[in-house]
N, C-alpha and C positions, 0 to 999 in steps of 0.2 A: 451372538449379539442380537438382542431383542430390538427389532426395527419398528415396533408399534409405539405410539405415544400413549402415555398414561392419561387418565381423566384430568389430572392436574396440568399436564402439558397441553392438552387440548384446550383447557380453559385459559391457559396463558396465551396460546396462539390467538384465541378470540380477543383477548385483551389487547394484544399487540395490533391486530387488524383494526380494532375499533380506534385505537390511539392514532394509527397512521391515517385512517380515514378522516379523523377530526382535526389533525394537527399538521399534516404534511401539505403545505401550500402547492398549488399548481405551478407557481413560478419557480419553485425549487426543483420540481420534477422536470420542468421545461429546461432549466439551466443545466441539470445533470444530463439530460438526454442530448442536449446540443453542445456539450463540451467535448471536443475531439481529443483532448489531452489525457494523459494517464491519471492525473489528479484534477478534481474540480477546482475552480477558482475559489479563493477564500470568501468572496461575497456570497457564494452559494453554500459552500461547505460549512462555514462558520455560523451562518444563520440556523442551519439544521442542527449543528453542534449545540447551540444555545437552547434550542427547543428541547433537545434530549436531556441536556443538563438540568433544565428546570424540572423535567419529569423525574430525574434521578436515574436515567438510563444511559448515561454517557460512557461509562467504563465497565462493560461486562467482563473484561479480561483482567480487572484489578481485584486484589483481595478486598473483601467487604470492609475490613478495618481501615483501609486506606482510601475508601470512597467508591469502591466497586459495588455492583448490583447484588452480589451474592447469588447470582443465577447458577443453575446447574449447567453442565456442558450442553445438555439437550435444549435447555431454554435459550442459551446463546445461539445455537444453531437455528432454532425457530425464529428468533429475532432477526438474525442476518438474512434468512431466507425470505421472511415477510417483507423486510425492507427492500430486498432486491425485487420481489414481485410488485411492490408498490411504486417502484421507480425512485426511491429515496436516494439522495446524493451519498456517495461513499465518503465517509469521514476521513480527514487527514490523519494518517497513521503515525506520523513522526513523533507526536507527543503522546497520543493515547496508546498506541500499540507498541512503540519502540522504547523511547526513553522513560515513559511512565512506569511500565512494568520493571525496568531496570532499577529505578529509584525505589519502587516498592520492595524489591528483592534485596538490593545491596546498599541502599541509602541509609544514612544515619537518621535518627528522629528529627534532628534539626534540618536536614536536607529535605525530608518528606514535608515538614511544616512549611519550608520555604518554597518548594517547587510544585508539589502536587496540586494545591488549590488553583494555581494559575493554569495548569494543564486541563483540569476538570472544567473550569469556567470558560476556557478559550481565551482568557486574557493574554496568555503567553503563547506565541506561535513558535514552533521549533523546526530546525532543520538538522540534517545528519552529516557530519564530517568524517567519512570513512575513506572513500576512493581518492587516489592521488594520481597526478600525471606520472606516467612511467611505471606505475605499480601493476596496472591491469588487474587481474584477479588474484594476484599475490598480495593480499592485504597486509600480511605480516612484514612486507618490505617497505612499509610507509616511512617517510623521512621527515615529516613535520615534527619539530622538537619542542619540548617544554622544559625550560630551565628554571629551577626553583631559586627565588631570591626572597628570603625571609618568609613572609606569609603569602607570597604570590608566586604564580608561574608566569614566565615570559614565553610566549608561543610564537614560533616562526615557521613558515612553510606555506603549503597550499593544499586545498582540496578541490576536487572537480566533480561534475555531475551532481552538484548539491541542489536537490529539489527544493524549490520555494525559499531559497536563501534570501531572495529579495523581499520576501514578506516576513522573514523570521525575526523574532526578538532574541532568541537564544540558539546556540548550536551545541550539540553534544558531539565530541570529537575524540578519536583515537590519536594519541600523540606519543612520541618516543621520549621517554624520560631516562633511558639508559641504553647505551650502545655497546656495552662491554661483553655481553654474553649472547645467549640464544636470542634471535630477533623477536620471537614471541614474548620472551620474558621481560623485555624492556619497554612494553607498551602500557600506557595508563589511559584512563577514561576521564575526560574533563568536560565540564559545562562552562561555556564562555558566552558573555553577553555580546550581541552583534553590534550594538550602537556605541562603538568606540573607535577612535582614530586608527587603531592598529588593524582594523578589519575592513577589507575592500571586497565588494561583490561585483563581479563582471558577468553580464548575461551571456548565455549560450542559446542561440536560436536553433530549434530543431528543423528538420527537413520540411515539416509542415508549416513552419512559421511561428510555432508556439514558443513562448518563453516560460518554461518550467524549471529548467536546470541552469546552473551557474558555476563559475569558478570563484573560489573564495581564497583570498590571500591574507595571511597573517604576518604582520610586521611589528614585532614587539608588542603583540596583543597581550592583554593581561587578564588574569582571573584569579580570585583568591584560592588558596590551597583548600579552603572549606568547600570549594566546588569540585573537588576530585571525588569521584565515586569509587569506593574501595581503596585499597592501598596502592602505592606505586608498584607497577609491574603486574597488577591484576587485571589490566584492561583487556587482555586477550580472552580470558575466561568470561568476562562480562560481555565482550563482543559476541562470543559464540552463543551465549544465552539470548542476546538481542536478536541475532540472526535467525535462531530457531523460531522466535515469535514473529519475525518478519516473513519467514517462508511458510510457516504453518499456523500462525496465530489467528488467521481468519478462515472463513469458509468461502472459497472461491467458486465452488460449483454452482450455487444458486444464481449468481449473476451471469455466469456462463450459460446456464440453462435458460435464463430469461432472454439473453441475446439470441439464442437459437430459436426460441419461440417467436420472437419478432421476425426472424428470417423466414420461419415457416408460414407465418401469416402473410408477409409480403410476397412470398413466392406464389401464393394463390392469385395474386393480382398482377404481378410483374410478367409482361409478355416475354416469351422465349425467342420470338422471331421465327420459330420453326413449327412448333406444335402446341399452340395454346400457351398457357401460363408456365412459368418456370417450375412450378410444383409438379408438372407432368413430365419434366425432363428427367429421364432415368439416371443420367450421370450426376446431375446436380442433386437429385433426391437421395442418391446413394451417399454422396459426400456429406450431406446434411445429416443423414441418419447415423453415419459413422461418428460425426462430431457429437451428436446427442448421446450415443452409447458411451463414448469416452467420457463425456461430462458426467453422465449418471454413474459410471464406474468411479470417477473421482469423488463424487458425492459420498459414495459408500466408503471410500478410503478415508475421507474426512470424518465421517461418522465413527469409523473404527478408532481414529486418533482421539476423538472426543470421548469415546468409551474408555480409552486408556487414561485420559485426563481425569475422568470421573472417579477412577480408582486411585488418584493421587500420584500418578506417574508423569514424568516429564514427557513432552512431545517427542523429543529425540530425533534421530536422523530421518525418520519417516517424513518429516517436514520437507526434506529435500525432494522427496518423491512428489509431494503436493506442489511445490514450487515448479518443478520440471514439467509436470503434466498440465498444470493450470496455464503456464506461460505458452506452451505449445498449442494447446486447445484454443486459447484466446487468439493466437495468430492465425490459426486455421479459420476461425469464425470471421476474422477481419478479411481474409482472402475471399471467403464465400460471400461476404457482403458486397465486395467489389464485383465479383462475378455476377451476382444477382442483379445489381442495379445497372450494370453496364456502363455506357458512355456518360451518363449523368454523374457517375462517381469520379470522373476525371476532374471535376471542379475542385479547386483548392484555394478557397478564399483566405486571405491573410488577415482580414479584419478580425479583431477580437473585442468583445465576446460575440459569439454567434447567437446569443439569446438577448431578450429585452427589446426595447423600442428602437435601438440604434442598429440592430442586427441587419446585415445585408440580405437581400432577397435570395433565396436558394434557387438553383436551377433544378426543376423537377420536384424536389421535396427536401425538407429539412434533413431527412434521413440520408439522402444522397449527399447533402452539403457537408456532412461530417465524416463520410465514409473514408475518403482518402486520408484525411487528417488522422483518424483513428488508426488506420493501417500503418501509416508512417511512424506515428508516435509509439505504437505498440511493438515495433521492431526491437525496441530496447528491453522488452519484457524477458527475453531469454538471456539478458546480460545483467540487468540490475538485480540486487539482492543475491548475487552469486550466479555466474554464467551456467549455461546448460552443462558445459564440460566439468565445472566444479561440482555441480549436483550429481552428475553421473559417477564421478570419482568417490564422492561421499557414500552414495548408494552401494557402489561396488564393494567398498571397504567395510562399511559399518552395518549394512543391511544384509548383503549377500555373502559377506565374509571372504571376498576374493582377494 
């Protein structure tokens, strides 16, 4: 694999850097930096979304014919890395990275015309209805049903851990349309409007006090048959396609490396209480160096996947490796942040947001103010999108052939 950038790629990198310098407001960088949750709030993320949409850079992972950028895999990597280095907010993935590519791949021309423009512009905000109470990681055991009546489906059941459902206009959901055969074969993929009487959203507060996830209850909720993606019973295959994009559709290493660089800078200033700054503590320095090496190895793995994508191949089960590594490296970085900051990291302000004119004053620094919230919220990283155990089983079976 050639690790060097071509002259065209270097020119593209300079174009991205210039655009970020001129168009990324400080208030958005501040909001992204001071958000302890897994996802930035829509008031931050959607403003950046609209800026990128106006530039035509909002959907690098979509086919160009459906509104994508037409970038090469290398250009996608460059863009994501430069955004991470610049401190840009991470975009909401639910529409752009998850249901958007599904509609591009499996949707009818009418569905593309109906849904893709709203995802691109940010007019429609999406959430994902996969997990259910009692199902755990056994997604195929879902019990939410969809009964067809004429040209509509009547949906009953519930979903849980539904990120940003309280902001969403639409939900894409896996539902059971047939219970007579193999459980995977009876699942369909539906798009449902959230603003109807049959949909109830109940907030779930995390340990950090953040409201990102919810329980969603369907009581005779309705959606047209025209909002089914694929045929009845094809939902499981579509779900696997979506999960591959969720687990490996992004480059996680650049943001992990950016977080490590922040820790390295702070370690030069933070007293150890024993022998000067924390940067001189051999045990802390060793743990930070190991995290950097693992993140750099992950970056090479992501580049290898991009190389495969450039040849027209699907991302495949290697995305489980990316998901497994990125989640665990991220949690280690969170732990190192607490260790570095020390007692100031014990603060856990429940006010939200922690940015803007109404933000509470931090104890010590704004970096310390969000450290515990980030640590607590990111404990979920080894569960959502498929738990570590699920990823290890996939790797063992499909990558290692065990």
